[in-house]
C-alpha positions in Angstrom: 7.8 -31.0 -44.9 9.7 -30.5 -48.2 13.1 -31.0 -47.7 13.5 -26.9 -48.6 11.2 -26.1 -45.9 13.1 -24.6 -42.6 12.3 -26.8 -39.5 9.9 -25.2 -36.5 13.2 -25.1 -34.8 15.1 -23.4 -37.5 12.6 -20.7 -37.8 12.4 -20.4 -34.2 16.2 -19.8 -34.2 16.0 -17.4 -37.5 12.9 -15.1 -36.0 14.7 -14.9 -32.3 18.2 -13.6 -34.3 16.2 -11.3 -36.0 14.0 -10.1 -33.2 17.5 -9.7 -31.1 19.6 -8.4 -33.7 16.5 -5.8 -33.6 16.9 -5.0 -29.9 20.9 -5.0 -30.3 20.3 -2.1 -32.9 18.4 -0.3 -30.2 20.3 -0.8 -27.2 23.4 0.3 -29.1 21.9 3.7 -29.3 21.2 3.9 -25.5 23.2 5.5 -22.5 23.7 3.3 -19.1 20.6 5.3 -17.8 18.3 4.5 -20.6 18.7 0.8 -19.9 17.5 0.9 -16.3 14.1 2.9 -17.2 11.1 1.2 -16.8 7.3 1.9 -18.4 5.9 4.8 -16.7 3.3 2.7 -14.9 6.1 0.4 -13.3 7.2 -2.9 -13.8 10.7 -4.3 -15.2 13.3 -2.0 -16.9 15.0 -2.4 -20.2 18.0 -4.1 -18.1 15.8 -6.7 -16.4 14.0 -7.6 -19.6 17.0 -8.1 -21.4 18.6 -10.4 -18.3 14.8 -12.1 -18.6 15.6 -12.6 -22.5 19.1 -14.1 -21.4 18.3 -16.6 -18.8 15.3 -17.7 -20.2 17.4 -19.3 -23.4 19.9 -20.3 -21.3 17.7 -22.0 -19.0 16.1 -23.7 -21.7 19.4 -25.0 -23.2 19.9 -26.3 -19.8 16.8 -28.0 -19.8 17.4 -29.5 -23.1 20.3 -31.4 -21.4 18.1 -32.2 -18.7 15.7 -33.8 -21.4 18.9 -35.8 -22.9 20.4 -36.8 -19.2 16.9 -38.0 -17.8 15.0 -39.7 -20.0 11.8 -39.7 -17.5 11.8 -36.1 -17.6 8.5 -34.7 -18.6 7.9 -31.5 -16.4 9.1 -28.0 -16.1 8.6 -25.4 -13.7 7.8 -22.0 -14.9 10.9 -20.9 -13.0 13.0 -23.6 -15.2 12.4 -22.0 -18.3 13.3 -18.5 -17.0 9.4 -17.0 -16.4 9.4 -16.1 -12.6 7.6 -13.1 -13.4 6.2 -10.0 -11.0 2.5 -10.9 -10.4 2.4 -14.4 -10.5 0.7 -15.9 -7.3 2.7 -17.0 -4.4 4.2 -20.4 -4.6 3.0 -23.1 -2.3 5.0 -24.8 -0.2 4.2 -28.0 -2.2 5.5 -25.9 -5.0 8.6 -25.3 -3.1 9.3 -29.0 -2.3 8.7 -29.7 -5.9 11.5 -27.2 -7.5 13.6 -28.5 -5.0 13.2 -32.1 -5.7 13.7 -31.1 -9.4 16.9 -29.2 -8.8 18.3 -32.4 -6.9 17.0 -34.6 -9.7 18.8 -32.2 -12.2 22.1 -32.1 -10.2 22.3 -36.1 -9.9 21.5 -36.6 -13.9 23.4 -34.2 -15.6 26.3 -32.9 -13.7 28.0 -36.4 -13.3 27.8 -36.8 -17.1 29.3 -33.9 -18.3 31.4 -35.3 -20.8 35.6 -34.6 -19.7 36.1 -32.4 -23.2 33.4 -30.0 -21.6 35.1 -30.5 -18.0 38.4 -29.3 -20.0 37.2 -26.3 -21.4 38.1 -23.0 -20.3 34.9 -20.2 -19.6 35.2 -16.9 -19.0 32.7 -15.4 -16.5 33.0 -11.5 -16.5 34.5 -10.1 -13.0 35.1 -13.7 -12.0 37.4 -15.2 -14.0 38.5 -17.8 -16.3 38.3 -21.6 -15.8 37.7 -24.9 -16.7 34.1 -26.2 -16.2 35.4 -28.3 -13.7 36.9 -26.0 -11.6 33.9 -23.7 -12.1 31.2 -26.5 -11.2 32.1 -26.8 -7.2 31.6 -22.9 -6.9 28.6 -22.1 -8.6 26.8 -25.3 -7.3 28.5 -24.4 -4.0 27.0 -20.9 -4.5 23.7 -22.4 -4.9 23.5 -24.5 -2.2 24.8 -21.4 -0.1 21.5 -20.0 -0.7 20.4 -22.9 1.8 21.6 -21.1 4.5 20.0 -17.9 3.5 16.5 -19.4 3.5 17.3 -20.8 6.9 18.7 -17.2 8.1 15.6 -15.7 6.7 13.4 -18.1 8.9 15.1 -17.7 11.9 14.6 -13.9 11.7 11.2 -14.1 11.3 11.0 -16.3 14.1 9.8 -19.3 12.3 12.3 -21.5 13.1 14.3 -21.4 16.3 18.3 -21.7 15.5 18.3 -24.7 17.1 15.4 -26.2 14.9 17.5 -24.6 11.9 20.7 -26.7 13.2 18.5 -29.9 13.1 16.8 -29.5 10.1 20.0 -28.4 8.4 21.6 -31.6 9.6 18.8 -33.6 8.6 18.6 -32.4 5.0 22.1 -32.9 4.7 21.3 -36.5 5.7 18.7 -36.8 2.9 21.1 -35.7 0.2 24.0 -38.1 1.0 
């Protein structure tokens, strides 16, 4: 490639910025109600599409950090690039177990290597406040692991697990994670 030619990533960044700028120009003309309209045949609303765009890009940035932290990583689940779309076939237990293993691996390879200058940086999350990355990290991870209890509650509610089994499996999972 000639030195005056943009790289693939430079072109992708420029194309993305142009397309997102076009969408910004359109959204600026909407009212809040318009943002929550879906196609008349159903599907996602404009707001959900914008959220998907945001999550996909943020997840890709996270995936790039994962690749830096974990040289053996060579596989991403579709959800790890922000693509858990309506209409996909339902996941299997094998897939769910793989996703959980991937999540655990990401936590153990990426989070411990965050440099001090990033840990000390203040970040605002609308409606939640402003804290340092070091202060946010236990809350964000705590939120994620709080969903473990939610999954267990669903299984107990649907009588897949008894309350006793849920407690025993929860303790076993805690032992596995340590």
